[in-house]
C-alpha positions in Angstrom: 136.2 95.7 99.0 132.8 95.3 97.3 130.5 98.5 96.9 127.1 98.9 97.8 124.7 99.8 94.7 122.2 102.4 96.1 119.1 103.3 95.3 119.1 106.5 92.9 116.9 109.9 93.4 115.8 109.6 89.8 113.7 113.0 90.4 114.4 116.1 93.1 111.4 115.0 94.5 111.9 111.4 95.1 112.4 110.2 98.1 111.4 106.1 97.7 110.5 104.0 95.0 109.7 100.7 93.8 112.2 98.0 92.8 109.7 97.0 90.0 112.1 94.6 87.8 115.5 93.2 88.2 117.2 92.7 84.5 120.3 91.0 85.8 120.9 88.0 88.4 123.6 87.0 91.0 126.9 86.1 89.1 126.3 88.3 86.1 129.1 90.4 85.1 127.9 94.3 84.2 129.5 97.0 82.2 129.3 100.7 82.3 125.8 101.6 80.6 124.2 98.1 80.9 120.7 98.5 82.1 120.4 96.7 85.7 116.7 97.3 87.0 113.6 99.1 86.2 112.6 101.6 88.9 109.1 103.0 89.4 109.1 106.7 91.0 105.8 108.9 91.3 105.8 109.5 88.1 107.3 107.1 85.7 109.1 103.7 85.5 113.1 104.1 84.5 115.9 102.4 83.8 118.7 102.1 86.0 122.3 101.7 84.6 125.4 100.5 85.8 128.1 102.8 85.8 131.3 101.0 86.5 132.1 97.3 85.4 132.1 93.8 88.2 130.2 91.2 88.8 126.4 91.4 90.5 127.8 89.8 94.0 124.4 89.9 96.0 120.7 91.5 95.5 119.8 92.7 98.5 116.2 94.5 97.4 113.5 91.8 95.3 111.9 92.9 92.4 108.5 94.0 93.3 109.7 95.6 96.6 107.8 99.2 97.6 108.6 102.0 99.7 113.1 101.2 99.0 114.4 104.7 100.5 116.6 106.6 98.1 120.1 105.8 99.0 119.2 102.4 100.5 121.7 99.7 99.4 119.7 97.4 96.9 122.6 95.2 95.4 126.6 94.6 95.8 128.9 94.8 93.4 132.4 92.7 93.0 135.2 93.9 91.2 138.3 92.4 89.9 139.9 90.2 92.5 136.8 90.1 94.7 134.6 87.2 95.5 131.3 86.8 97.3 132.8 85.6 100.6 133.8 89.2 101.2 130.4 90.5 101.3 130.1 89.7 104.9 126.6 90.4 106.3 126.9 94.0 106.3 125.2 94.9 103.2 122.7 92.4 103.7 121.6 93.7 107.1 122.0 97.7 105.9 119.9 96.7 103.1 117.4 94.9 105.1 117.2 98.2 107.5 116.7 100.7 104.5 114.8 98.9 102.3 111.5 97.9 103.8 109.3 95.4 101.9 106.1 96.7 101.1 105.9 99.9 103.5 104.0 102.5 102.6 105.7 105.6 101.0 106.8 108.4 102.7 104.9 112.2 101.4 107.5 113.4 98.6 109.0 116.4 99.7 110.7 119.3 97.3 113.5 119.5 100.0 114.8 116.1 98.9 118.2 116.1 96.9 119.1 114.2 94.2 121.0 111.0 95.0 124.6 111.0 93.7 125.2 109.9 90.6 124.3 106.1 90.5 124.4 106.1 94.5 127.0 103.4 94.8 129.3 103.8 98.0 131.8 101.2 100.3 131.1 98.8 102.4 132.5 98.0 105.6 132.0 95.8 108.7 130.3 98.0 111.1 126.9 99.3 110.4 126.7 103.0 109.1 125.1 105.9 110.5 121.8 107.0 109.7 121.8 109.4 106.5 122.3 112.8 108.1 120.5 115.8 107.5 121.7 119.5 106.9 120.1 122.5 108.8 117.3 122.9 106.4 116.5 119.5 106.9 117.7 118.6 103.4 119.6 115.0 103.1 123.1 115.1 102.9 124.3 112.1 100.7 127.3 109.9 101.7 128.7 106.7 101.4 128.0 104.5 104.9 131.7 104.2 105.1 131.9 108.3 104.7 129.0 108.6 107.7 131.0 105.8 109.6 134.4 107.8 109.6 132.6 111.0 110.1 130.9 109.7 113.2 134.2 108.5 114.7 135.6 111.8 114.2 132.6 113.9 115.5 132.7 115.6 111.9 129.8 117.8 110.9 128.7 116.2 107.4 127.1 119.2 106.4 130.1 121.3 106.4 132.0 118.7 104.4 132.6 119.3 100.4 131.8 115.6 98.6 134.2 115.0 95.6 132.0 111.6 94.4 129.7 111.9 91.5 126.9 115.4 92.2 128.8 116.0 95.3 128.5 113.0 97.3 130.8 112.9 100.2 133.3 109.4 99.9 135.7 108.0 102.2 138.4 110.3 100.8 136.4 113.6 101.9 136.9 112.7 105.8 139.2 110.5 106.2 142.2 112.9 106.5 140.0 115.4 108.5 139.7 116.0 112.1 137.0 117.5 114.2 139.0 120.9 114.3 139.7 120.7 110.3 136.1 120.5 109.6 134.8 123.6 108.8 132.4 125.6 111.1 128.4 126.1 111.1 127.9 129.3 110.0 125.3 131.4 112.3 122.6 131.4 109.3 122.9 127.4 109.3 122.7 127.2 113.2 119.8 129.2 113.8 116.4 127.6 115.0 113.6 127.7 112.5 111.2 130.0 113.3 107.6 129.0 115.3 105.8 129.6 111.8 108.4 127.2 109.8 108.0 124.7 112.7 104.2 125.1 112.7 102.7 121.9 111.3 100.2 121.9 108.9 96.5 121.4 110.2 96.0 117.7 110.1 92.3 116.6 108.7 90.6 113.7 110.7 92.6 110.4 111.5 92.1 106.9 109.0 89.9 105.2 111.5 87.8 107.8 112.3 87.0 108.2 108.5 86.4 104.4 108.0 84.2 104.4 111.0 81.8 106.7 109.8 81.2 103.8 106.9 80.9 101.3 108.7 78.2 99.4 107.3 78.3 100.7 103.8 79.6 99.0 100.6 82.6 100.4 99.3 86.1 99.4 97.5 89.5 101.1 99.6 92.1 101.7 97.1 95.8 102.0 98.1 97.3 105.6 96.8 100.5 105.1 95.0 103.2 107.5 95.0 101.9 109.7 92.1 98.9 110.3 94.1 100.5 110.6 97.2 103.1 113.5 95.7 100.0 115.0 94.1 97.9 115.3 97.2 101.2 116.8 98.8 102.1 119.2 96.3 98.6 120.3 96.0 97.9 120.6 99.4 100.9 122.7 99.9 100.5 124.9 96.8 96.8 125.9 98.2 98.0 126.7 102.1 101.3 128.8 101.0 101.0 130.1 97.8 98.7 133.1 97.3 96.2 132.7 94.3 94.4 135.4 92.8 92.3 134.8 89.9 91.9 136.5 86.7 88.9 135.6 83.9 88.5 136.5 80.3 86.2 135.6 77.3 88.1 134.8 74.2 86.2 134.7 70.9 87.7 132.3 68.6 85.9 132.4 65.4 89.0 133.9 63.6 90.7 131.2 65.3 88.7 128.4 64.1 88.4 129.7 60.1 92.4 130.1 60.4 92.9 126.8 62.1 90.9 124.9 59.1 92.8 126.7 56.3 95.9 125.6 58.0 95.2 122.3 58.1 94.1 121.4 54.8 97.3 123.0 53.6 98.9 120.4 56.3 97.0 117.0 55.3 99.5 116.2 52.7 102.1 116.0 55.8 99.9 114.2 58.4 99.6 117.7 60.3 96.4 118.4 62.3 96.4 121.5 64.4 94.0 121.8 67.4 93.0 124.1 69.6 95.0 123.8 72.4 98.1 124.0 70.0 97.2 127.8 69.1 96.6 128.1 72.7 100.2 126.5 74.0 102.0 129.4 71.0 99.7 132.3 72.4 101.0 131.6 76.0 104.6 131.4 74.7 104.4 134.3 72.8 102.3 136.3 75.8 105.2 135.2 77.7 107.9 137.0 75.8 105.2 140.2 75.8 105.0 140.6 79.1 108.6 139.5 80.4 107.9 140.3 83.8 105.4 137.5 84.0 107.8 135.0 82.9 108.9 134.0 86.6 109.0 131.6 89.0 109.3 131.6 92.8 112.7 130.2 94.7 112.0 131.0 98.1 113.8 134.2 98.8 113.7 135.5 95.5 112.1 135.2 91.7 113.6 133.3 88.7 112.8 135.5 85.7 113.1 133.0 82.5 113.9 134.4 79.1 112.5 131.2 77.1 108.9 130.3 77.4 109.0 127.2 78.7 105.4 125.9 78.7 104.0 123.3 80.7 100.6 121.4 79.7 98.6 119.2 81.7 98.2 116.0 80.6 95.8 113.3 82.4 96.6 109.7 82.9 95.0 107.1 84.7 95.4 107.6 88.5 96.8 111.0 88.1 98.6 113.6 85.7 101.5 114.8 84.2 103.2 118.4 82.9 105.3 117.8 80.5 107.4 121.2 79.5 107.6 122.5 75.7 111.0 124.6 76.1 111.3 127.4 73.8 107.9 126.9 72.7 108.1 130.6 71.5 110.8 129.9 69.0 108.6 126.5 67.4 106.1 126.6 64.7 102.5 125.5 65.4 103.3 122.4 63.5 106.4 121.3 65.9 104.6 122.4 68.9 101.7 120.1 67.7 104.4 117.1 67.1 105.9 117.6 70.4 102.8 117.8 72.3 101.5 114.6 71.0 104.6 112.9 71.8 104.9 114.1 75.1 101.2 113.0 76.1 101.6 109.4 74.4 104.7 108.8 76.6 103.3 110.3 79.8 100.1 107.9 79.7 102.7 105.1 78.8 104.5 106.7 82.2 107.9 106.9 79.8 109.0 110.6 80.4 112.2 111.3 81.9 112.6 113.7 84.6 113.5 116.5 82.5 110.8 116.4 80.6 108.2 116.9 83.0 110.3 119.5 85.5 110.6 123.3 85.2 109.1 125.5 83.6 107.5 128.9 84.5 103.7 128.7 83.1 101.3 125.9 82.5 98.2 125.0 80.8 95.2 123.0 81.7 92.5 122.3 79.4 89.2 120.8 80.4 87.2 122.0 77.4 87.2 118.7 75.8 85.1 117.3 78.1 82.4 119.9 77.9 83.6 122.1 81.1 82.6 125.9 80.7 85.2 127.3 83.0 87.2 126.3 86.6 90.2 127.5 88.3 93.4 125.6 88.4 96.1 125.0 91.1 99.3 126.9 90.4 101.9 123.9 90.5 104.7 125.5 92.4 107.4 126.9 91.6 105.5 128.3 88.0 104.2 131.7 88.4 100.8 131.5 86.8 98.5 128.8 85.2 95.6 129.1 82.5 92.9 127.0 82.9 90.7 126.5 79.5 87.2 126.0 79.0 85.2 124.7 76.4 84.3 126.7 72.9 80.6 127.3 72.9 78.3 129.3 70.7 77.2 132.4 72.8 75.1 135.6 72.0 77.8 138.8 72.1 77.3 142.7 71.6 79.6 144.1 68.8 81.2 147.6 69.1 78.3 148.6 66.9 75.6 147.5 69.6 74.5 144.8 67.0 73.8 141.4 68.7 75.2 138.3 67.1 76.7 134.8 68.1 80.1 134.0 68.2 81.9 130.9 69.7 83.2 132.1 73.0 85.9 130.0 74.9 86.2 131.2 79.0 89.7 131.2 80.6 90.9 131.8 84.1 94.5 132.7 84.9 95.3 131.3 88.3 98.1 133.8 89.6 100.8 133.7 92.3 100.9 137.1 93.6 104.3 136.8 95.4 105.9 136.5 91.6 103.0 138.5 89.9 100.9 141.5 90.7 97.4 142.1 89.4 98.4 144.8 86.9 100.9 142.3 85.1 99.0 139.1 85.5 95.9 141.4 83.7 98.8 142.2 80.9 99.8 138.6 80.2 96.1 137.5 79.8 95.1 140.4 77.4 98.3 139.4 75.5 97.1 135.9 75.3 93.7 137.3 74.5 95.3 139.3 71.9 96.9 136.8 70.0 94.5 134.2 69.8 91.5 136.5 68.6 94.1 137.5 65.9 95.8 133.8 65.3 97.8 135.2 62.0 99.9 137.7 64.1 101.5 134.2 65.7 103.0 133.0 62.4 105.0 136.6 62.1 
């Protein structure tokens, strides 16, 4: 029977996206690996490839449609021996129900599980029940036909192990089961959420209330896109749920500036020019190795202590920001870090980063020094354990160890720390290691 092509989850936080452009039309034959369409997520525009060969029997979601829910049918694929007459009205009605045109996007959630493989499932004449959720609120991914069979048999899909791509529950997983065959829910899974978990975050004033305040005043109303909604949701969550504390140090840069100038002269024939930020990335990566207890992330009921130094760096783009991750940064040379950072930043501004390039990491850097900002406090990007806010290097009077007054180039930094992951003494040790690395830059090459 015809199979549905479903809207995929292209990142762990994606709940819906925009079907930006179809690259195939009805009647076209596709093979595995052929690019069928472009999908805009909250972070990037990504190509969506076919996994099987067949003929595009029907396109259910027009290009340009916003708010298409993950796991909603976007097209129907006909396989050998099938024709458009086999499609019927099911896929069309399912697609319209699950993929509203120009609907306001829902807030992204970290609880959203990725869609299976490329999100294809069986079609049938009876409408499928709504996509079920597990006890913890996360989405359970099952084909429409599997959901219908489970509903008819009274099966709890959260207790069924899927054998489809990425654990998706398919027809074969539920067809032979009866209600008594399915595993029982554990007491833990069945337990109600605590009152604290149920309590919603306090809401701000309603939109209408705010708009009325500015009646008669000239303004431009700017619709929030997926990226801005995600940034708002994640940073609100971070400030409400992550117990931040802040550590501050001044770092003298004169030795680093002289060393950088020397290296850049030597690297000029290779077309390499190191920035101060490249040294900061390297200093932080090495510091995470020197203070391994700080190289940790928060994982709900535990912490994960990483061995490599995977350092994220905030990159401002139009309408938001990315934090591409430089993996194994402690192992890379300054010139390699510089080249990789330039490439990631360029593709971030073009929204061409793949999810694995901006997800993960244990530590982040946000540098506003190039904008003349002396110092600031950055918000931690969960699940990171800390983020370093970097200000501008400016000439300041300092008192030397001998008591003599002199002038030095001083950079102010602030380390925002998640107290659930890193205690004060460990945070201080990490920041001191970063300072030592930057003030003695030649040691970073050893």
